[in-house]
N, C-alpha and C positions, 0 to 999 in steps of 0.2 A: 380391535388391536389398540393397545395403549402406547403412549409416546416412547416408552423405553424399548419397545419392540421394533421401532422404525430404524431404517438404515442398517449399518453393519455393526454387529455385536463386537467385532474385533476393534472397531474405532473406539467404542466406549471402554473396552478393557484396556487398550493400549494407553489411552489418555486419562483413564480413571474418571470417567464421566457417568452421569446417570442418563442424560439425554443427548441425542446426536445433533444438537443445536449449538451454533457458535455465533458470536457477534464479531464483525470484522474490525480491522484496525484503522478506523477513520483518522485521518491525519490531524496534526496540530493538537493532539490531546483531546479531540472530540470524542474518540473512544477513550474515555477517562478511566482513572483508577476506580471511580465509583461504579462504572458499568462493569468493569472486569470483576470487581468484588461481588456485585449483584449476580452476575452470571455464575460465578463459582459457588455462591451460597445455595443455588438451586440445582447444582450438578450439570451446568452447561459450561461452555468454553468461552472465554473472553480474551481478546487481544488488545493490548494498549496501543494507542495511535501515536507512535513516536516520530513518524515522518514530519519534518519541518520544525522539530524542536531541538533545542541545544542539547549537547551531551549532558550538561549539568541537570537540565530539567528531566531528561530520560532517566538519569541515575537516581534522581529524587523519587521518581515513580517506582523504580526497582526497589528502593529502600522501603517504600510504603507497602508495596504488594508482597514482598518477601516477608514483611513483618505481619501483615494482616491475613495472608492466605497460607498459613503453615500446612504444607502437605497437599493443598488443593492445586489443581492444574490451571495454569494461565500462561499466556504468551505475549510476546512483543512483536512489533512490526520491523521488517527490514525492507525498505523500498529501494529499488534500483536508482542510482543517481549517476548516470553516465557523464554529466557535466561536472560532477564533484566526486571522482573516484576515491579521493582521500577520506571524504566524509563517510562513505560506505565502509571503508576499511576501519575507520575509527569506531563506528558504532558496533561493528563485529568484535573489535578488541574489547569494548565495554561489556558486551553480552558474555563473551568468554570469561572475562575477569570476574564478572558478578554471578556466574552460574545460571544464566538464562538458557534453559534447555529446549524451548519451543518457540519457533518463529513463524509468523505469517509473512511469506515473501510476496511482494507485489510489484507490478509494473516492470518485471524483468523481461528484457528482449533477448538476452543471452545470459549464460552463466558467467560469473566473474570469480576471480581468485578469492575475494573475501567470503563469498557464500559457500564456496567449496571448502575453504579453511574451516568455517564454522561447522559444516556437516561432519567432517572427518576428525575434528579435534577430540582427542581422548578415546579414539576407536580401539577396541580390544576384542579378544575372544574369551568366552566364559569357559568353565571347566569341561563342558561338552564340545567345545570347539566352535560354537555358534558366534558369529560376529555381532558385537554389541556396539552401537553408536549412541552415545548419551544425548546427542543433539539432534532434534527432529525439526523438519521443515514441512509446513503446509503451504504449498505454492498456489497462488491465484494465477490462472492462465486463461487465455481466451483464444489461443491458437494451438493447433496440434503440433506444430514444429517446436514450440516452446515446451509443451507438455512432454514431448519425446525427450528433450534434454533432462527434464526433472525426473522422469521415470527411468532414466538410464543411470548407470554408475557414474561417479565423478570423472570428468575428462582426464586422460592420462597426462596431458601436458601440464595441467594444473597440479596434479599429484607429484610430477617430477619437480616442479618448481618449489613445492612445499618441502619435499625431501632435500633439495639443494639448499634451502634456507634453514634447514634444521628444525622445521616445524613438524615433521612427520618422519617416521623411520621407514625403511624399505619394507619391513614386515607390515606396518600399518597401511602403507600404500597398496600392498597386495590385498589386504583385508577390504579396503575401500572399494575394490573392484567387484565385491560380492554384494554390495548394497546399492539401492537407488539413491539419487540425490534427495528425493522426497518420496516417502511412502504414500503421502496423501496429496492429491491435487484438488483444487476447487475450480470447477468450470464456471468462470466469471462471464455471465451473459450481459444484459443491458443494465449495468450498474451505474451508480453515481461515481464521480471522480474518473480515474483512468479507466477507460473502457473502449472496446472495439465495437460496442453496440451489437454484440452477437446475439443470435437467436438461441435461447436455451434448448428448444426442441431439436435444433441441429447440433449444438455444441456438446451437450451431455452424452448423447449416444456415440458421437465420434470419439470422445475421450474414453468412454467405457470400452469401445472396440480396441483402441490403442492400448489401454491398460491390459486387457486380456492377452493381446499379442505380445507385449513386452514381458508380462509375467511369465509366459511360456518360454520366450526367447532367453531370458536371463536366469530362469529357474530360481528366483528369489525364495528365501526361506520365510519371508514375511509377505502378507497379502498387500498388493497395491490397491488403493481406494480412490474413488472419485466422488467429490461432494459438489454441491450446487450453490451458486450465488448470483445475484443480479435479478431484480424483479420479484424477489420473494418478500411478501409483506402481509399475506393473508393465509389462513389455514388451507384454503383451496390451492394456492400456489405452492405451498410447501408440500402438500399431499401429492400434487402433480409431480414435483421433483422426485419424491421418494418412489412414486409409481414408475418413473422412468429409470430407476435403478440407482439413484443417488445414495451414497453411503452416509452422508451428513449434509446439513444445509447451513448456510452462512447468511446472516442479514446485516444490513448496514444503514440504509437511508432511514428506516423507521427507528433505529436505535438513536439516531441523532436527535429525534424529537422527544426523547425521554428526559425526565428531570435529572437523571444521572449524567447525561452527556456534558461534555466540556464546551458547550456553546452558550449563547445568550437566550433570554426569553424572547427577544425580538425575532431571532431565527426560528425558535420553536413556533411562534405565532405564524410566521410566514410559511413554514412547512405544513402547519395544520390546515392551511387554505389551498395547498397545492393540488392541482389536478394532474392526471397522467401526462398531459401535453405541455405542462408548464416547465419543461426542462429544455436545455439547449447545449450544444457543444461549443467550447471555446478553448483557446490555447492554454496549455498547462504552464505554470510558472517554472516548474523544475525541469521541464524539457522544452522550453520555449523555442530555442533556436532550431530544434529538430522538427518543429511543427506538430508535436504530439498534442492531442486535445484531451480535455476532461469534460464530463457531463455535469452541469450545474443547474440550479434553479434559476429560471428567468423571470418568474412572476415577482414583481415588487423590487427589482434591481436592474440596473443597466449594465452590470458587469459583463455578461456574455457579449454584448455588442462592443463594449469598450475594449475587452480583451482581443476581439477579432480586429479592431481598428489598430491596436498597437502592433499586432503581428503583421498587418498589411503595411504599416509604415516601416517596420523593421525589414521586411522583404524587399521593399521598393527603394530603399535609400542606404547608401554606404556609410552614412554618419548622421548625427543629429543636425549638423550644419547644412546637410543637403535636403532636409525635410522641408516641404513647402510651408510658407509662413502661416497659412490658415490652419494647417494641421498642428503646427507648433503651438499656436495660441489655444486651440481646443484642448490639446493634451495638458499643457501647463495650467490652464484655467480650471478645467473640469475634472482632471484625473490627478495630476501631481499636486495641484494647488500650491505650486511654487515654481520657480524657474528650474529649467533642466539642470543648470549648474549647481543650484542649491540641492536638488534631489541627488545629484552625483556625489556631493560631499557626504551625505548621510549613507548613501549606498556604498561608497568606498570604505567608510568606517565599518560598516557591517561586514563586508567581505574581508577586511583586514583581520578580523577576529575569526571568521568562519572558514575562509579559503583564500589566502593572500595571492595564490596563483591567478585567480580571476582578475585581480587588479593589475597584475603584471601583464596579462594578456590585453586588458583594456588600454593600457598605456601604449601598446603597439598597434591596436586595432580599434579605431573609433566606432566601428559597427558593434563590436563586442561591448564597448562602453555603453552604447545606446541600449543594447539588449539587457545589460545588468540593471540599468535604471528602470526599464519596463518590467523586468522580473521582480524588482523590489516593490513596485506598486502592486503587482499581482499577488505577491506573497503577503503583503500587508492587508490586502483586501480580505483574506481569510481571517486574519487576526482581528480586523475591525468587526467582522461578523461575530466572531466568538466572544469578543469583549462587549458587544452591543453598543458600539459607538454610533449614536443616533444620527449625528450629522454626516455620517458616511454610509447611510443605508443604501443609497443608490450604487455604491461600490461594493456591496457585500458579495463575496464569492462563497457560495454555499453548494458544496458537492451534493448532488441529489439525482436519483434515478426516478423513472416513472413509477417505481414501487410505492413511493410516498403517496402519489395520487390514488393508487389502488387501495392502499390502507385507509385513506380518508373516505373513500367511497364505501368501503366495507363497514 
């Protein structure tokens, strides 16, 4: 069997691909324009890693890819940002305005109005009466309850809200009830970044069973599909995913180690030495207050331990002023490398441009102010890694799953 015969033929036809292989949208531009272009050139699917980037930087990537990939399929990321809902809405506005018709949705814990708006924008019927939705979503999920939301039609309350806002007609709202939020779901197992560390051997069959049940329940005219991600780094692991019924596969950690990725040579070197056990869970910068974790490389960096320490301090203290003196000294000396108040000045300036509501909340809640400073350090830790800032190597935040170690062993 050749690679073109793996997975679902309909996936290749719908997305105009040669192979059922995709590279995931690693945040902060690690899934770079170069990766997306390289994938497209060989008939695979690539997603640009727009999470964590400014709207201007994302639009620059759109300019380049729309210019270089004329007619070839590519997509962008939409990450759930519960702490910054306006940002999620703004990125959807950008995608709709610029004609981005394929998204990889990640880290969603529930459906939101912006992602529903994206899915149903421009919905219509063709001459034969079939519903056509120009915007497609491939959603990464690790829980069946979230998969159920994406394999179901858009929620009626969101459709009513869009109709009331003039974004959708009554006729279009009725059409939306005939399509799933996402035709394609990726079963995200033990991956780098946001992950529930799920077992692929449990998750993939569960989502396939759910897919078959909802396909029958809603009688969709289009086939629902389940792909696989997390832990895929070798021919054997990909073959196993296909043998379990995966319609396509998505890789991530191993793509970060390529020359095309938007990271530094320092990071590539660290990844090349990783073993399967050289990963750890630590708090996520974008969902810090919620206690959500991401999986990162622990070999060669202290970031996993430092992230956990910051979350412990946040949980146990109502303000920076209440933090024990020893912890203050350690955080200011080893992590911030400046006083807390100096760190707050730069943090405040950042959020003044990105999301001023965060500063308004910090003015009323000193604990939120502390969280923003800690989130700033954690966000910068990814950028230090991508830029290869050598004096910050111990602070590098490198999203990575055990797949990287499996690849190195292979």
